[in-house]
C-alpha positions in Angstrom: 0.0 0.0 0.0 2.8 2.4 0.9 4.5 1.7 -2.5 1.4 2.6 -4.4 1.1 6.0 -2.6 4.9 6.7 -3.1 4.5 5.8 -6.8 1.5 8.2 -7.2 3.4 11.0 -5.4 6.4 10.5 -7.7 4.1 10.5 -10.7 2.5 13.7 -9.6 5.9 15.3 -9.1 7.0 14.2 -12.6 3.8 15.6 -14.1 4.4 19.0 -12.3 8.0 19.1 -13.6 6.9 18.5 -17.1 4.2 21.2 -16.9 6.8 23.7 -15.4 9.3 22.9 -18.2 6.6 23.4 -20.9 5.6 26.7 -19.4 9.1 28.0 -19.2 9.7 26.9 -22.8 6.7 28.7 -24.2 7.3 31.9 -22.2 11.0 32.1 -23.0 11.7 35.5 -24.7 14.5 34.1 -26.8 12.1 31.6 -28.3 9.7 34.4 -29.1 12.5 36.3 -30.7 13.6 33.4 -32.9 10.0 32.7 -33.9 9.4 36.3 -34.9 12.6 36.3 -36.8 11.5 33.3 -38.8 8.1 34.8 -39.4 9.4 38.2 -40.5 7.6 39.9 -37.6 8.7 42.7 -35.3 9.9 41.8 -31.8 11.9 43.8 -29.3 13.9 41.7 -26.8 15.5 43.7 -24.0 16.2 43.7 -20.3 15.7 47.4 -19.4 16.9 46.9 -15.8 20.3 45.7 -17.0 22.2 48.3 -19.1 25.1 45.9 -19.7 23.0 43.5 -21.8 22.4 44.5 -25.4 18.9 44.4 -26.8 17.9 42.5 -30.0 15.3 43.5 -32.5 13.9 41.4 -35.3 12.1 43.2 -38.1 11.1 42.0 -41.6 13.5 39.0 -41.2 16.4 41.2 -40.2 18.1 41.0 -36.8 19.5 44.1 -35.2 21.5 44.5 -32.0 21.6 47.6 -29.9 24.5 48.4 -27.5 23.4 50.6 -24.6 25.6 53.2 -23.0 24.8 54.8 -19.7 25.1 58.6 -19.0 24.0 61.2 -16.7 21.0 63.5 -17.2 19.9 66.3 -14.9 18.0 64.0 -12.6 19.4 60.5 -13.0 21.6 58.1 -14.9 19.9 57.0 -18.1 20.8 55.2 -21.3 22.0 58.2 -23.4 23.6 56.5 -26.4 22.6 53.4 -28.4 24.6 52.0 -31.2 22.6 49.7 -33.5 24.2 47.2 -35.8 22.9 44.5 -38.1 23.6 40.9 -37.0 23.2 39.8 -40.6 24.3 42.6 -43.0 23.7 40.4 -46.0 19.9 40.4 -45.3 19.6 44.2 -45.4 18.5 44.3 -49.0 15.2 46.2 -49.3 15.7 48.1 -46.0 14.4 51.7 -46.4 14.6 54.9 -44.4 11.0 54.5 -43.2 12.0 51.1 -41.7 14.8 52.8 -39.8 12.5 55.5 -38.6 10.1 52.9 -37.3 12.9 51.1 -35.4 14.1 54.4 -34.0 10.6 55.2 -32.7 10.4 51.7 -31.0 13.8 52.2 -29.4 12.9 55.8 -28.2 9.7 54.5 -26.6 11.9 52.4 -24.2 14.8 54.8 -24.0 13.5 58.4 -24.5 16.8 60.1 -23.7 18.9 58.0 -26.1 20.7 59.2 -29.2 20.7 56.4 -31.7 23.8 55.8 -33.8 23.6 53.3 -36.7 26.7 51.3 -37.5 28.0 50.4 -40.9 26.5 49.6 -43.4 23.2 51.0 -42.1 24.7 54.4 -41.6 25.3 54.7 -45.4 21.6 55.5 -45.8 20.9 59.2 -45.6 19.2 59.2 -42.2 17.7 62.4 -40.9 16.7 63.0 -37.3 13.0 62.3 -36.4 10.8 65.3 -36.5 9.9 66.6 -33.1 6.2 66.7 -32.0 4.8 70.1 -32.6 2.2 71.1 -30.0 
């Protein structure tokens, strides 16, 4: 009788571990990034609490990496400079200025004080600063 109860408890623990593993797999941001990259969708993967970790953006099948640099504002330390490069420069064919403006808007929503610098070969496009909101 004791062996049957122990077996049921072990079975229940194994089932819980399988459910936990499946939950962690489906909620993993890296998996979502890879899936968005394959489906040519937009996805922004970042840890805003950790300025040492770079962020990754996938957009239209292209992968971009942003390096964050901390600086001081009047009130606090914020991310002031972001250098964005392409992880796969050979896939940049068809990239337009409007795509870069969209990416800049998405980055600036998370880091409003940042100045965005595009690395080679993206910086070869004639990129103008985003127009300021006029109120």
